[in-house]
Steps between C-alpha positions, in 0.01 A plus 500: 500500500372494858614751761432479873362820654205658679189482279372829639826681421511339155148629423598850610812494281307382195241772556770767538652390167152498340550144370224280360505123538442206733683445828493135612572446869582145614400415857815373676297330775238312296639288220312547174329822614551855384336818374494691172444876490432680169605865508495804277715748689301603807193310376396147589345306212446170679652276768452129567666183623719288274352180646172410666290742293189287541535485876564874523214607273252264663588626848486871415203501263281286727547757779493808275178415319328198661180596315651423159550160343853496369560272199743211506855628471582219256841511337604833648763672286440873549307636797417837338371325186291262711356791697416691182330194352302455821396868502387484137253223594359699794261795512738701718651845445865536406565679828412186694747296299771756575420480873544122492827523306627770738431285807666196343807703406513672837500166684790367289691827546467457880652152476786620281614787724453295821807299396807674648748369242447271202645390166345712224496531125386803298394474139457826312206599284277211611137591569187303590237458231266678545602790725197552725634735769775764531502629862823615671634193679615705801142623556368141495767393745436786741137391541600150620816572696369310806457187289863526391609514866273204578651283228853604596421372852371158391785464252720480808361144536558423133136556401361644180149464349639218284650307792341158541403431861546144622433319827705183527324215684779508757394854594125433534537467877669841520222654295238342727680648802490842332129451430428424865698805618303748287154373596283792612749768386412782256737340247298179514165679471609724212703252296580143606148421618367542145607142429511182708832369624481203264424728203810712572714187522358371171560829319854536633568150370406603144798736456284792386674829432400804705284636216305170477472467876370856533232428240389188691458680833382830346765736637765724346834323431684739733266417791554128445877539476501713817297237691728209405841665514543405866427136419754512215757660728446228762540227238143373538420600142747489212516757220569308177610630157228579250438234235239457232173369650401140437251463215138468608356146485296409193208387715352693793583360845252261654304622805657410833341221706297643787558396862270632775618558857231550767675619815445801727875526571679758285834335578379165363348672196831674431695174529260315270501782246877540493560124473240410238518811281869424446390156377271658241164488682237774527396530866150597614539615861183481713516627858124503568364142485140623470582629151687191388221324308415803287865572421587140418206451267603814311867395479499122518840385633687179430583452870359660817720559808268522802587604857314314775495765774314806368234732644130466405544177303767246587686307232312174558162664446620691195653185351162325544326789324747488212437129454127574474553761228433368151765731347770430760439149629787348296767761577780350716526648851811517719424569867746734677532473877737528793373168637632165382291246687339185359150619596553827312610311188203264519261790545652674196455183298138465609409848373663431163855640518759344270816592690620641830791741555625592847617853575766622486581337166803539275456646149587169337233321708235742378615473139502119513152489655357717221685322220390160632132594486490695174525199267232316701222751573257225592737328742336349804645442841748677723871515418779609730 
């Protein structure tokens, strides 16, 4: 039978009565999520999540011991048994295993007591197998009190480490506005600038939970949740219920087609990157035309976007040089320019360009220009 109460008060009452068993705490804000705490009076035997064990273990272990290769979690039934089996295959002292188990349990204990009130169920005389640690749970909690306060704060926006973050396509514009506002701020330098705008948009579209997201960007789950809580509160991001992850594909994903953009304008580079990365392309951004040949030979693109007005080497001269390169002479080239005169188009055609795009251009114009040339890499002549 479930009762609704404060998890922290429930743990204190169980400890005062010197009861042994498992207390399961169901997260009222995140459907399908919850925490299980194994107790023996004042002692903590183990604590974990009741869903998303793979995501949780991967996130914590990869930060706790990045030097170790953790085995596949496989069909995970019992975390303590899996940890013992892993330890038995390693040349590590027992004390190190206990440190890992303590950190894992401590993190789950933080999540459990950060919930102000939740449905709970206590089952007597249930213990993990094996019992690897027996520290007083209050001592473990005292060492991470600030983390409890941090999670209580982000829970005000309905976030937990098992919340799935999602950016609806209708909110992409709002996220781009947020991105522009934080440019040059400490928050951008320390966190958001670690990934490109298009990469953030892609990841938010995958409905990753906070644990998974934190592993991708190599930060603690609490830091990630703290950074995004304002976006969730504003409705830019949505916090979705936790659900079982989609099974991995049987075959590894194919490499993304490469598109090169040679333009000294960071604004143009950002527009090209954001537009084409969302379409599944890998963008090679080149802002120094003098280095273009070396870079393009090393990462041969399917299409080259080439600005006309650049310092040192203009686009016409560089296009002529590309057409003289044995490795790059057949790669389609789209000239980018602010001029739309007939003479400019003829000159672009004479140096070997395949297409011509006038700035400013809409995202769909850029996408269509690239898609039109990809199937015909040896196309001749100028298209509009």
